[in-house]
C-alpha positions as CSV (number, residue, x, y, z in Angstrom):
1,M,-15.5,2.9,-29.1
2,V,-14.3,1.5,-25.7
3,K,-11.9,-1.3,-26.4
4,D,-12.5,-4.8,-25.1
5,Y,-9.7,-6.1,-22.9
6,S,-11.7,-8.9,-21.4
7,D,-9.8,-11.7,-23.3
8,L,-6.3,-10.5,-22.1
9,I,-7.5,-10.0,-18.5
10,S,-9.3,-13.3,-18.5
11,K,-6.2,-15.3,-19.5
12,E,-4.2,-13.4,-16.8
13,L,-6.6,-13.7,-13.9
14,G,-8.3,-17.0,-14.7
15,I,-11.8,-15.6,-14.7
16,T,-14.4,-15.6,-17.6
17,K,-14.6,-12.9,-20.2
18,E,-18.4,-12.3,-19.2
19,Q,-17.4,-11.6,-15.6
20,I,-14.6,-9.2,-16.6
21,R,-17.1,-7.3,-19.0
22,N,-19.9,-7.1,-16.5
23,T,-17.3,-5.9,-13.8
24,L,-15.9,-3.4,-16.1
25,N,-19.4,-2.0,-17.1
26,L,-20.3,-1.6,-13.5
27,L,-16.9,0.5,-12.7
28,D,-17.3,2.5,-15.9
29,E,-20.8,3.4,-14.7
30,G,-19.3,4.7,-11.4
31,A,-20.1,1.8,-9.1
32,T,-17.6,1.4,-6.3
33,I,-15.6,-1.9,-5.5
34,P,-17.3,-2.4,-2.2
35,F,-20.8,-2.0,-3.7
36,I,-20.1,-4.3,-6.6
37,S,-18.7,-7.0,-4.5
38,R,-21.3,-6.8,-1.9
39,Y,-24.5,-6.3,-4.0
40,R,-23.7,-7.3,-7.4
41,K,-22.6,-10.8,-6.9
42,E,-25.2,-12.2,-9.6
43,V,-23.7,-9.8,-12.2
44,T,-20.0,-10.5,-11.6
45,G,-20.1,-14.2,-10.5
46,S,-19.3,-13.4,-7.0
47,L,-15.9,-11.9,-7.5
48,D,-14.5,-10.4,-4.4
49,E,-12.8,-7.1,-3.8
50,V,-9.3,-8.3,-4.4
51,V,-10.3,-9.6,-8.0
52,I,-12.4,-6.5,-8.7
53,T,-9.5,-4.2,-7.8
54,N,-7.1,-6.4,-10.1
55,I,-9.5,-6.0,-12.9
56,R,-9.7,-2.0,-12.4
57,D,-5.9,-1.8,-12.0
58,K,-5.3,-4.2,-15.0
59,V,-7.5,-2.3,-17.4
60,A,-6.0,1.1,-16.3
61,Q,-2.7,-0.5,-17.4
62,L,-3.9,-1.6,-20.6
63,R,-5.5,1.7,-21.3
64,E,-2.4,3.7,-20.5
65,L,-0.4,1.1,-22.7
66,D,-2.8,1.9,-25.5
67,K,-2.4,5.7,-25.1
68,R,1.3,5.4,-25.3
69,R,1.0,3.0,-28.5
70,L,-1.2,5.7,-30.1
71,A,1.4,8.3,-29.5
72,I,4.3,6.2,-30.7
73,I,2.2,5.5,-33.9
74,E,1.5,9.0,-34.5
75,S,5.2,10.1,-34.0
76,I,6.4,7.4,-36.5
77,D,3.7,8.6,-38.9
78,K,4.9,12.0,-38.7
79,Q,8.3,11.0,-39.8
80,E,6.6,9.2,-42.7
81,K,8.4,5.8,-41.7
82,L,5.1,3.9,-40.7
83,T,4.9,0.7,-42.6
84,D,2.3,-2.0,-42.5
85,E,4.8,-4.4,-40.8
86,L,5.9,-1.9,-38.2
87,L,2.2,-1.0,-37.5
88,T,1.4,-4.6,-37.0
89,Q,4.4,-5.0,-34.5
90,L,3.4,-1.9,-32.7
91,N,-0.2,-3.2,-32.3
92,E,0.9,-6.6,-31.2
93,A,3.3,-5.4,-28.5
94,K,1.9,-6.4,-25.2
95,T,4.2,-4.6,-22.7
96,L,5.5,-1.0,-22.4
97,V,9.1,-2.3,-22.5
98,E,8.4,-4.2,-25.9
99,L,6.6,-1.1,-27.2
100,E,9.5,1.2,-26.3
101,D,12.1,-1.3,-27.9
102,I,10.2,-1.1,-31.2
103,Y,10.0,2.6,-31.0
104,L,13.6,3.2,-30.0
105,P,15.1,3.4,-33.7
106,Y,12.5,6.0,-34.5
107,K,12.5,8.0,-31.2
108,P,13.6,11.7,-31.7
109,K,17.3,11.8,-30.2
110,R,19.6,14.6,-29.0
111,K,22.9,14.6,-31.2
112,T,24.9,11.5,-30.7
113,R,28.2,10.1,-31.9
114,A,26.1,8.1,-34.5
115,S,24.2,11.0,-35.8
116,I,27.3,13.0,-36.3
117,A,28.8,10.3,-38.2
118,R,25.6,10.1,-40.3
119,E,25.9,13.8,-41.0
120,K,29.4,13.1,-42.1
121,G,28.0,10.6,-44.7
122,L,29.4,7.5,-43.1
123,E,26.2,5.4,-42.9
124,P,26.9,3.6,-46.5
125,L,30.2,2.5,-45.1
126,A,28.6,1.3,-41.8
127,K,26.2,-0.8,-44.0
128,I,29.2,-2.4,-45.9
129,M,30.9,-3.0,-42.7
130,M,28.0,-4.7,-41.3
131,S,27.5,-7.0,-44.1
132,Q,30.9,-8.4,-43.3
133,K,31.4,-9.2,-47.0
134,H,34.5,-7.0,-47.6
135,S,37.8,-8.2,-46.2
136,D,39.9,-5.3,-46.9
137,I,37.5,-2.6,-45.1
138,E,40.3,-0.1,-44.8
139,E,40.5,0.3,-48.5
140,K,36.7,0.8,-48.9
141,A,37.0,3.4,-46.0
142,S,39.4,5.4,-47.8
143,E,36.7,6.3,-50.2
144,F,34.8,8.2,-47.4
145,I,37.6,10.5,-46.5
146,N,36.3,13.9,-46.8
147,E,38.2,16.8,-45.0
148,E,35.2,19.3,-45.4
149,K,33.1,16.9,-43.3
150,E,36.0,16.2,-40.9
151,V,36.6,12.7,-41.9
152,N,40.4,13.3,-42.2
153,S,41.6,9.6,-42.2
154,V,40.8,6.1,-42.7
155,E,40.5,5.7,-38.9
156,D,38.1,8.7,-38.7
157,A,35.7,6.8,-41.2
158,L,36.1,3.5,-39.6
159,A,35.3,4.9,-36.2
160,G,32.2,6.9,-37.3
161,A,30.8,3.8,-39.1
162,R,31.6,1.8,-35.8
163,D,29.5,4.4,-33.8
164,I,26.5,3.9,-36.3
165,I,26.8,0.4,-36.0
166,A,26.9,0.5,-32.0
167,E,23.6,2.4,-32.3
168,W,22.0,0.0,-34.7
169,I,22.9,-2.8,-32.2
170,N,21.7,-1.0,-29.1
171,E,18.2,-0.3,-30.9
172,H,17.8,-3.9,-32.1
173,K,14.7,-5.3,-30.5
174,Y,15.9,-9.0,-30.3
175,C,19.3,-8.1,-29.0
176,R,17.9,-6.0,-26.2
177,E,15.4,-8.7,-25.2
178,R,18.2,-11.3,-25.0
179,I,20.5,-8.9,-22.9
180,R,17.6,-7.8,-20.6
181,K,16.8,-11.3,-19.8
182,L,20.6,-12.0,-19.0
183,F,20.5,-8.9,-16.8
184,E,17.5,-9.8,-15.2
185,R,18.7,-13.5,-14.5
186,E,22.3,-13.0,-13.6
187,S,23.3,-9.5,-12.9
188,I,24.6,-8.2,-9.6
189,I,23.5,-5.2,-7.5
190,R,26.4,-3.7,-5.7
191,S,26.6,-0.9,-3.2
192,K,29.5,0.8,-1.6
193,V,29.8,3.8,0.8
194,I,30.9,7.0,-0.6
195,K,34.4,8.0,0.6
196,G,34.1,10.1,3.7
197,K,30.6,9.3,4.6
198,E,31.4,6.4,6.8
199,E,30.4,8.0,10.1
200,E,27.6,10.2,8.6
201,G,25.9,7.2,7.0
202,E,26.3,4.7,10.0
203,K,22.6,3.5,9.6
204,F,23.5,2.0,6.2
205,K,26.5,0.2,7.5
206,N,25.3,-3.2,6.2
207,Y,25.5,-1.9,2.7
208,F,29.0,-0.1,2.8
209,E,30.4,-3.3,1.0
210,W,27.4,-5.3,-0.4
211,E,26.5,-7.1,-3.4
212,E,24.0,-9.9,-4.3
213,C,22.3,-11.5,-7.3
214,L,19.7,-9.1,-8.5
215,S,17.0,-11.7,-8.9
216,K,17.3,-12.8,-5.4
217,A,17.6,-9.3,-3.6
218,P,14.5,-8.7,-1.4
219,S,12.5,-5.6,-1.6
220,H,13.3,-4.3,1.8
221,R,17.2,-4.4,0.9
222,I,16.4,-2.7,-2.6
223,L,14.7,0.1,-1.0
224,A,17.2,0.6,2.0
225,M,19.9,0.8,-0.8
226,F,18.2,3.2,-2.7
227,R,17.5,5.5,0.3
228,G,21.3,5.3,1.1
229,E,22.0,6.6,-2.5
230,N,19.4,9.2,-2.4
231,E,20.8,10.4,1.0
232,S,24.2,10.6,-0.8
233,M,25.7,7.9,1.4
234,L,25.9,5.1,-1.1
235,K,26.8,4.6,-4.7
236,I,24.8,1.6,-6.3
237,H,25.6,-0.2,-9.6
238,I,23.9,-3.0,-11.5
239,I,26.7,-5.1,-13.1
240,G,25.9,-7.4,-16.0
241,V,27.8,-10.5,-17.0
242,E,29.9,-8.8,-19.6
243,Q,31.5,-11.8,-21.1
244,K,28.2,-13.7,-21.5
245,A,26.5,-10.7,-23.0
246,L,29.4,-10.2,-25.6
247,E,28.9,-13.8,-26.5
248,I,25.1,-13.3,-27.1
249,L,25.9,-10.2,-29.3
250,D,28.5,-12.0,-31.3
251,N,26.3,-14.9,-32.0
252,I,23.7,-12.5,-33.4
253,F,25.9,-9.9,-35.3
254,I,29.0,-11.6,-36.3
255,K,28.6,-13.3,-39.7
256,S,32.2,-13.8,-41.0
257,D,35.7,-13.9,-40.1
258,N,37.5,-10.9,-41.8
259,D,38.5,-7.3,-41.2
260,S,34.9,-6.2,-41.4
261,S,33.8,-8.7,-38.8
262,D,36.8,-7.4,-36.6
263,H,35.4,-3.8,-36.6
264,V,31.8,-5.1,-36.0
265,E,33.2,-6.8,-32.9
266,L,34.8,-3.6,-31.8
267,A,31.4,-1.9,-32.3
268,I,29.6,-4.6,-30.3
269,T,32.1,-4.2,-27.3
270,D,31.6,-0.5,-27.6
271,C,27.8,-0.7,-27.9
272,Y,27.6,-2.9,-24.7
273,K,29.9,-0.7,-22.5
274,R,28.7,2.7,-23.6
275,L,25.0,2.1,-24.7
276,L,23.5,-1.2,-23.8
277,A,24.8,-2.0,-20.4
278,P,23.9,1.6,-19.0
279,S,20.6,1.4,-20.7
280,M,19.9,-2.2,-19.0
281,E,21.1,-0.8,-15.8
282,T,18.6,2.3,-16.0
283,E,15.7,-0.1,-16.9
284,L,16.5,-2.5,-14.2
285,R,16.8,0.2,-11.7
286,N,13.3,1.3,-12.7
287,L,11.9,-2.3,-12.7
288,L,13.5,-3.0,-9.4
289,K,12.1,0.2,-7.9
290,E,8.7,-0.5,-9.2
291,R,8.6,-4.1,-7.9
292,A,10.1,-3.0,-4.5
293,D,7.5,-0.3,-4.3
294,K,4.6,-2.8,-5.0
295,D,5.9,-5.1,-2.4
296,A,6.3,-2.6,0.2
297,I,2.9,-1.0,-0.7
298,G,1.4,-4.5,-0.4
299,V,3.1,-4.9,3.3
300,F,1.8,-1.5,4.3
301,A,-1.7,-2.1,3.0
302,E,-2.0,-5.4,4.8
303,N,-0.7,-3.8,8.1
304,L,-3.0,-1.0,7.6
305,R,-6.0,-3.2,7.1
306,Q,-5.2,-5.1,10.2
307,L,-4.9,-2.0,12.3
308,L,-7.9,-0.4,11.0
309,L,-9.9,-3.7,11.7
310,G,-8.4,-3.9,15.3
311,A,-10.9,-4.9,17.9
312,P,-13.0,-2.0,19.4
313,M,-13.8,-1.6,23.0
314,G,-17.0,-0.1,22.0
315,Q,-18.8,2.9,23.6
316,K,-17.6,3.5,27.1
317,N,-16.8,6.5,29.3
318,I,-13.2,6.9,28.9
319,L,-10.5,8.7,30.9
320,A,-7.5,9.1,28.3
321,I,-4.0,9.9,29.4
322,D,-1.3,11.3,27.1
323,P,1.7,10.7,29.4
324,G,4.8,12.8,29.8
325,F,7.6,13.6,32.2
326,R,8.5,17.2,32.4
327,S,5.2,18.5,30.7
328,G,3.2,16.3,32.7
329,C,0.1,14.0,31.7
330,K,-2.8,15.4,29.9
331,L,-6.1,13.9,31.1
332,V,-9.4,14.0,29.2
333,C,-12.7,12.7,30.2
334,L,-14.9,11.5,27.1
335,D,-18.5,10.4,27.1
336,R,-19.8,7.2,25.3
337,Q,-20.0,9.1,22.1
338,G,-16.4,10.3,22.2
339,N,-17.3,14.0,23.1
340,L,-14.9,15.8,25.3
341,L,-16.2,16.6,28.8
342,H,-13.2,17.7,30.8
343,N,-9.3,18.1,30.5
344,E,-6.4,19.0,32.9
345,N,-2.8,18.2,33.6
346,I,-1.2,16.0,36.3
347,Y,2.6,15.8,37.1
348,P,3.0,12.4,38.8
349,H,6.6,11.9,37.4
350,A,10.0,13.4,37.6
351,P,10.9,16.3,37.9
352,Q,7.7,17.3,39.8
353,R,6.7,14.0,41.4
354,E,3.4,14.9,42.4
355,A,2.1,11.3,42.4
356,G,-0.2,11.8,45.4
357,M,-2.0,14.8,43.9
358,A,-2.2,13.1,40.5
359,I,-3.9,9.8,42.0
360,K,-6.4,11.9,43.9
361,K,-7.2,13.8,40.8
362,I,-7.7,10.6,38.7
363,V,-9.9,9.1,41.2
364,S,-12.0,12.2,41.5
365,L,-12.5,12.2,37.7
366,V,-13.3,8.4,37.6
367,N,-16.0,9.2,40.1
368,A,-17.3,12.5,38.6
369,Y,-17.5,11.1,35.0
370,N,-18.6,7.6,35.7
371,I,-15.5,6.4,33.8
372,E,-15.5,2.7,32.6
373,A,-12.1,2.3,31.1
374,I,-8.7,4.3,31.0
375,A,-6.6,4.7,27.8
376,I,-2.9,5.3,28.3
377,G,-0.8,6.3,25.4
378,N,2.2,4.2,24.9
379,G,4.7,6.9,24.2
380,T,7.0,8.6,26.7
381,A,6.2,7.8,30.3
382,G,3.6,5.5,29.2
383,R,4.8,2.5,31.2
384,E,5.3,4.7,34.3
385,T,1.9,6.2,34.0
386,E,0.3,2.6,33.7
387,N,2.2,1.2,36.7
388,M,0.7,4.2,38.6
389,I,-2.7,3.5,37.4
390,R,-2.6,-0.1,38.5
391,R,-1.6,0.9,42.0
392,I,-4.7,2.8,42.3
393,K,-7.6,1.1,44.3
394,F,-10.8,2.5,42.6
395,D,-14.2,1.5,44.2
396,R,-15.2,-0.1,40.7
397,K,-13.8,-2.4,38.2
398,L,-11.9,-0.5,35.7
399,I,-10.1,-1.5,32.6
400,A,-6.7,0.2,31.9
401,I,-5.3,-0.3,28.3
402,M,-2.0,0.9,26.7
403,V,-3.2,2.5,23.4
404,N,-0.6,2.7,20.4
405,E,-0.4,6.4,19.9
406,S,1.4,6.5,16.7
407,G,0.1,9.4,14.6
408,A,-1.8,10.9,17.5
409,S,0.5,14.1,17.3
410,V,-0.1,14.2,13.5
411,Y,-3.9,14.4,14.1
412,S,-3.7,16.9,16.8
413,A,-1.9,19.5,14.6
414,S,-4.1,18.9,11.7
415,K,-6.8,20.9,10.4
416,I,-9.3,18.2,11.1
417,A,-8.5,18.3,14.8
418,R,-8.4,22.3,14.7
419,D,-11.9,22.2,13.3
420,E,-13.2,19.7,15.7
421,F,-11.4,21.3,18.7
422,P,-10.8,25.0,17.9
423,E,-10.4,26.2,21.6
424,Y,-8.1,23.5,22.7
425,D,-4.4,22.8,22.3
426,V,-2.6,19.9,20.6
427,T,-2.2,18.1,23.9
428,V,-5.8,17.9,24.5
429,R,-6.5,16.8,20.9
430,G,-3.8,14.1,21.1
431,A,-5.2,12.8,24.3
432,V,-8.8,12.8,22.8
433,S,-7.5,10.7,19.9
434,I,-5.9,8.1,22.3
435,G,-9.2,7.6,24.1
436,R,-11.4,7.4,20.9
437,R,-8.8,4.8,19.5
438,L,-9.7,2.5,22.3
439,M,-13.4,2.8,21.6
440,D,-13.2,2.5,17.9
441,P,-9.7,2.2,16.2
442,L,-11.4,2.6,12.7
443,A,-13.6,5.7,13.3
444,E,-10.5,7.6,14.7
445,L,-7.8,6.4,12.5
446,V,-9.5,7.5,9.4
447,K,-8.6,10.9,10.4
448,I,-4.9,10.3,10.1
449,D,-2.8,10.3,7.0
450,P,-2.2,6.3,6.9
451,K,1.8,7.1,6.3
452,S,1.9,8.7,9.8
453,I,0.2,5.8,11.5
454,G,3.8,3.8,11.8
455,V,2.9,0.6,10.3
456,G,4.7,0.9,6.8
457,Q,8.0,-0.3,5.4
458,Y,10.0,2.5,3.6
459,Q,6.6,4.4,2.9
460,H,8.3,7.7,2.2
461,D,10.7,6.2,-0.4
462,V,8.1,4.4,-2.6
463,N,5.9,5.8,-5.4
464,Q,3.5,8.2,-3.5
465,S,0.8,8.1,-6.0
466,A,0.6,4.4,-6.0
467,L,1.1,4.3,-2.2
468,N,-1.9,6.8,-1.6
469,K,-4.0,4.8,-4.2
470,G,-3.4,1.5,-2.5
471,L,-3.9,2.7,1.1
472,D,-7.1,4.6,0.0
473,D,-8.2,1.3,-1.4
474,V,-7.8,-0.4,2.1
475,V,-9.5,2.4,4.0
476,V,-12.7,2.2,1.8
477,S,-12.8,-1.5,2.0
478,C,-12.5,-1.4,5.8
479,V,-14.9,1.2,6.5
480,N,-17.6,-0.3,4.2
481,S,-17.0,-3.8,5.5
482,V,-17.8,-2.6,9.0
483,G,-20.6,-0.2,8.1
484,V,-21.1,3.4,9.3
485,E,-23.6,4.6,12.0
486,V,-24.8,7.7,10.1
487,N,-26.0,9.4,13.0
488,T,-22.6,9.6,15.0
489,A,-20.0,9.1,12.3
490,S,-17.4,11.9,11.8
491,K,-17.2,13.8,8.4
492,E,-13.9,11.9,7.8
493,L,-15.4,8.6,8.4
494,L,-18.5,9.2,6.1
495,S,-16.1,10.4,3.2
496,Y,-15.1,6.8,2.8
497,V,-18.4,5.2,2.4
498,S,-19.2,3.8,-1.0
499,G,-20.7,6.6,-3.2
500,F,-19.5,9.5,-0.8
501,G,-16.7,12.0,-0.9
502,S,-15.6,14.8,1.3
503,V,-18.3,17.2,-0.1
504,L,-21.2,15.0,0.4
505,A,-20.0,13.9,3.8
506,A,-19.9,17.4,5.0
507,K,-23.5,17.9,3.7
508,F,-24.7,15.0,5.8
509,V,-22.9,16.4,8.9
510,D,-24.6,19.7,8.2
511,Y,-28.0,18.2,7.8
512,R,-27.7,16.4,11.2
513,K,-26.8,19.7,12.9
514,E,-29.7,21.4,11.4
515,N,-32.5,18.6,11.6
516,G,-31.4,16.2,14.2
517,P,-30.5,12.5,13.7
518,F,-31.7,10.5,10.7
519,N,-34.7,8.2,11.4
520,S,-34.6,6.0,8.3
521,R,-32.7,5.3,5.3
522,K,-35.4,6.8,3.3
523,E,-34.6,10.1,5.0
524,L,-31.0,10.2,3.5
525,T,-32.4,11.3,0.2
526,K,-33.2,14.7,1.7
527,V,-29.7,15.5,2.1
528,P,-28.7,17.9,-1.0
529,R,-26.9,16.3,-3.9
530,F,-27.5,12.9,-2.4
531,G,-29.4,11.5,-5.6
532,D,-30.5,8.1,-6.6
533,K,-27.1,7.0,-7.9
534,S,-25.4,8.0,-4.5
535,F,-28.3,6.4,-2.6
536,Q,-27.7,3.1,-4.6
537,Q,-24.0,3.0,-3.9
538,A,-24.2,4.0,-0.1
539,A,-27.4,3.0,1.5
540,G,-26.4,-0.6,2.2
541,F,-23.3,0.6,4.2
542,L,-25.1,3.2,6.3
543,R,-26.6,2.0,9.7
544,I,-29.6,3.8,11.5
545,Q,-29.9,2.1,14.9
546,N,-32.9,4.3,15.9
547,S,-35.0,3.4,12.8
548,E,-38.3,1.8,13.0
549,N,-37.4,-0.4,10.1
550,P,-35.0,-3.2,11.5
551,L,-33.4,-3.5,8.2
552,D,-32.0,0.0,8.3
553,K,-29.8,-1.3,11.0
554,S,-28.5,-4.1,8.8
555,A,-26.3,-4.6,5.6
556,V,-29.5,-5.7,3.7
557,H,-29.7,-3.0,0.8
558,P,-33.0,-1.1,0.3
559,E,-33.4,-2.6,-3.2
560,S,-34.0,-6.0,-1.5
561,Y,-36.4,-4.9,1.3
562,N,-39.4,-6.2,-0.7
563,V,-38.0,-9.5,-0.9
564,V,-37.6,-9.6,2.9
565,N,-41.1,-8.2,3.4
566,K,-42.4,-11.1,1.2
567,M,-40.3,-13.9,3.3
568,A,-41.8,-12.3,6.4
569,T,-45.4,-12.4,5.1
570,D,-45.1,-15.9,3.6
571,M,-43.9,-17.0,7.2
572,N,-46.9,-15.2,8.8
573,T,-44.7,-12.8,10.8
574,D,-43.0,-9.4,10.5
575,I,-39.4,-8.6,9.7
576,E,-38.4,-8.3,13.5
577,G,-40.1,-11.7,14.1
578,L,-38.0,-13.3,11.3
579,M,-34.7,-11.9,12.6
580,K,-35.5,-13.3,16.1
581,N,-36.9,-16.6,15.1
582,E,-34.1,-19.0,13.6
583,E,-36.7,-22.0,13.3
584,L,-38.7,-19.8,10.9
585,R,-35.8,-18.6,8.8
586,K,-34.8,-22.4,8.4
587,K,-38.1,-23.1,6.8
588,I,-37.6,-20.4,4.0
589,D,-37.0,-21.9,0.6
590,L,-34.6,-19.3,-1.1
591,K,-35.5,-20.6,-4.5
592,K,-38.9,-19.1,-4.3
593,Y,-37.3,-15.6,-4.1
594,I,-35.1,-15.7,-6.9
595,T,-35.8,-12.8,-9.4
596,P,-33.8,-11.7,-12.4
597,E,-31.9,-9.1,-10.5
598,I,-31.5,-11.3,-7.1
599,G,-30.2,-14.7,-7.1
600,I,-28.8,-17.2,-4.4
601,P,-25.5,-15.5,-3.5
602,T,-27.6,-12.2,-2.6
603,L,-30.3,-14.3,-0.9
604,N,-27.7,-16.1,1.2
605,D,-26.3,-12.7,2.3
606,I,-29.8,-11.5,3.4
607,M,-30.2,-14.6,5.6
608,A,-26.8,-14.1,7.2
609,E,-27.8,-10.5,7.9
610,L,-31.1,-11.5,9.2
611,A,-29.5,-13.9,11.6
612,K,-27.0,-11.1,12.8
613,P,-28.1,-7.6,11.6
614,G,-25.3,-5.2,11.3
615,R,-22.7,-7.7,12.3
616,D,-19.3,-6.2,12.9
617,P,-16.5,-8.4,11.2
618,R,-14.0,-7.1,13.7
619,K,-12.7,-9.6,16.4
620,K,-13.9,-9.1,20.0
621,F,-11.9,-6.7,22.3
622,D,-9.5,-8.6,24.8
623,L,-7.2,-7.4,27.5
624,F,-3.6,-7.2,27.6
625,E,-0.9,-6.5,30.2
626,F,3.0,-6.0,29.7
627,A,5.1,-7.8,32.2
628,K,5.4,-6.2,35.6
629,G,8.8,-4.7,36.5
630,V,10.0,-4.3,32.8
631,N,9.7,-0.7,31.8
632,S,12.8,0.4,30.1
633,I,15.4,-1.3,27.7
634,N,17.7,-1.3,30.6
635,D,15.4,-3.8,32.4
636,L,15.8,-6.3,29.6
637,Q,18.1,-9.5,29.9
638,E,18.9,-12.0,27.3
639,G,16.6,-15.1,27.9
640,M,13.6,-13.2,29.1
641,V,10.2,-14.3,28.0
642,L,7.9,-11.5,27.7
643,P,4.1,-10.8,26.6
644,G,4.1,-8.5,23.6
645,I,1.9,-6.7,20.9
646,V,2.9,-7.0,17.1
647,T,2.9,-3.3,16.1
648,N,4.5,-3.6,12.5
649,I,4.9,-6.2,10.0
650,T,7.6,-5.9,7.3
651,A,9.0,-8.3,4.5
652,F,12.0,-8.9,6.9
653,G,10.1,-9.6,10.2
654,A,7.8,-8.1,12.8
655,F,8.2,-5.5,15.3
656,V,6.9,-6.2,18.8
657,D,6.0,-3.7,21.6
658,I,7.2,-5.3,24.9
659,G,6.5,-2.2,26.9
660,V,9.9,-0.7,27.1
661,H,9.3,2.5,24.7
662,Q,11.4,0.6,21.9
663,D,9.9,-1.9,19.8
664,G,11.9,-5.2,19.4
665,L,12.5,-6.9,16.0
666,V,11.6,-10.6,15.5
667,H,13.5,-11.4,12.3
668,I,11.6,-13.4,9.8
669,S,14.1,-16.5,10.6
670,M,13.2,-16.2,14.3
671,L,9.3,-16.2,13.9
672,A,8.8,-19.9,13.9
673,N,10.6,-23.2,14.0
674,K,9.6,-23.7,10.3
675,F,10.7,-21.7,7.4
676,V,8.7,-18.7,6.9
677,K,8.5,-16.8,3.6
678,N,5.8,-14.1,4.6
679,P,5.7,-12.8,8.2
680,N,2.0,-12.3,7.7
681,D,1.5,-16.2,7.6
682,I,2.6,-16.2,11.2
683,V,1.6,-12.9,12.9
684,K,-1.0,-10.3,12.5
685,L,-1.0,-6.6,13.6
686,N,-2.1,-6.0,17.1
687,Q,-1.6,-9.9,17.8
688,K,-0.7,-10.8,21.5
689,V,2.4,-12.8,21.4
690,E,5.1,-14.3,23.7
691,V,8.7,-13.4,22.7
692,K,12.1,-14.4,24.0
693,V,14.8,-11.5,24.3
694,V,17.7,-12.7,22.4
695,G,19.7,-9.6,22.1
696,V,19.9,-6.1,23.6
697,D,22.1,-3.1,22.3
698,V,21.3,-0.2,24.8
699,D,23.4,2.3,22.9
700,R,21.9,1.8,19.5
701,K,18.3,1.0,21.1
702,R,18.0,-2.1,19.3
703,I,16.2,-5.2,20.6
704,Q,16.3,-8.7,19.0
705,L,13.4,-11.0,19.9
706,S,12.5,-14.5,18.9
707,M,9.3,-16.5,18.8
708,K,11.1,-19.8,18.3
709,D,10.9,-22.4,21.0
710,V,9.2,-19.9,23.5
711,E,7.7,-21.7,26.5
């Protein structure tokens, strides 16, 4: 029987239990998040992708918690220590930490000082001591001297009893909760450079002598310190408030004022220093890492979303240039579908300096392949190449755009690129990627591991499984929100469509090669293994521009085609006429078309699609130029105001490309004249901004920028 988590999730997310149950049913049946949010609004109460994702993740956490709960119950039961009261406590535990605290006394352990003391028969003495009713505890301890068990003196007996008490205190659920809260609220995180690593660990200089309140430490500093420790440059400690902790423990465990109480107090101090504080430090390290990972993944995911949904130029004949100095610039010519038509090298820069020949070649290719736009990679020699292009007098109006080439080299060496261009080397593949990014960033960037695109924050330090899941969710969301033209989409792009995967995507591409382009959504079902369930999940996100049915070009799902046909019939027109005539659409009374399956939310979506079929949610493409004469970091001067493009957003600020081969940082404190908590509230990826140069460190290649008071 599947456990019902709707009550718990409802309280946490503030939505009804019915919405949660219905959403979970759809997810458990295999429906994808984009499909549910777009085509099952009546079932979920119009929940969006964010809420549906939260429901999915929350139920996964609860199921994992129950799995651990069951394992703990079985473990304690095997020990024959499972009481009704303990079972109730375990079943009522709402977090993994609470569950593990309850389990700790029963958890199988390696040999400890307390277990050795028990083997010596000292647990009864520990109980007597803990009761604090015997003022002369040494006299009582003398009864436990046993040379055969290596209890040779009163002090041996007392020490063993204190070890047992220390373990009891450490395993006391209420005690751990109180100390945990104290650590979370008031502990300090401290980092120090490892002696002798000062020069090697220069990049961690800010953390050579650093400490701050743990509760106020931002995620990017936590991850930076952990990275320094992982690279053996820093040593990190989480330091609790010892005096307050001991006072809390005394208040819990000290019941009298006698010799027994004195020994219990010694056990408390030993417990805190040897067991409890190290345990809390380990717990908090894990908690800190988990929180910092979550924040960093959130930043990365938002950046990736903005990058993938960057404005496409659209289908153009492109001349793409992957710039370089000594190795020259690789040129490729692409047709409007992104197919490679031609490639060669030019050498306009040092050391060859064959600028004249290079310009003639570019002009020749522009004319020969009817080039409409030029894409220039923004890496090495990018600005120099851009300046050369802008000096050329073409016989037509040409757009020349600098394109962020992060990850192009990763793509060019990948299996995807080798399969696509087996006869060409990495330089050709990289240039093709640059050109295609200008046409459609989403279609090209899905071929690259998101971690290689260069928009993350400590992406290699966070939990990779959680990162991959988070980024995959973003790619799926972006691909399906835009929609995919099934007759031109790559295998990689198709694989992210709702209901697809890499195997099914490959079958679609193979079908196209063998049978030509699809002519309708109905024809999609001819592809092997694309059954009714897959069709239901995918069809609304697939576009077929050459279909006779205009709805096949839209986001209207085939399951709603009958409703649209009825609307058209009632208006004495056809579907195409309904799409073109706004006045007719205004006359439609949507209430007439409500069915048990289709309600007003879906009908409103249908009307929006009829008005703008297959509309692209991405912004329109606009031109951008860097400042002339500013090509390298050496050209910068404090006070300069320059145009730039936001290339990365982190928790501590935004990085901006100002065309000098080194992005500058606008610290969060310099983003606006008002207080900024989240940089994404002020800037977005690929946004065009004006920045002021406030600091330049040529040796360290660091540029400090400001967006405050920029005129």
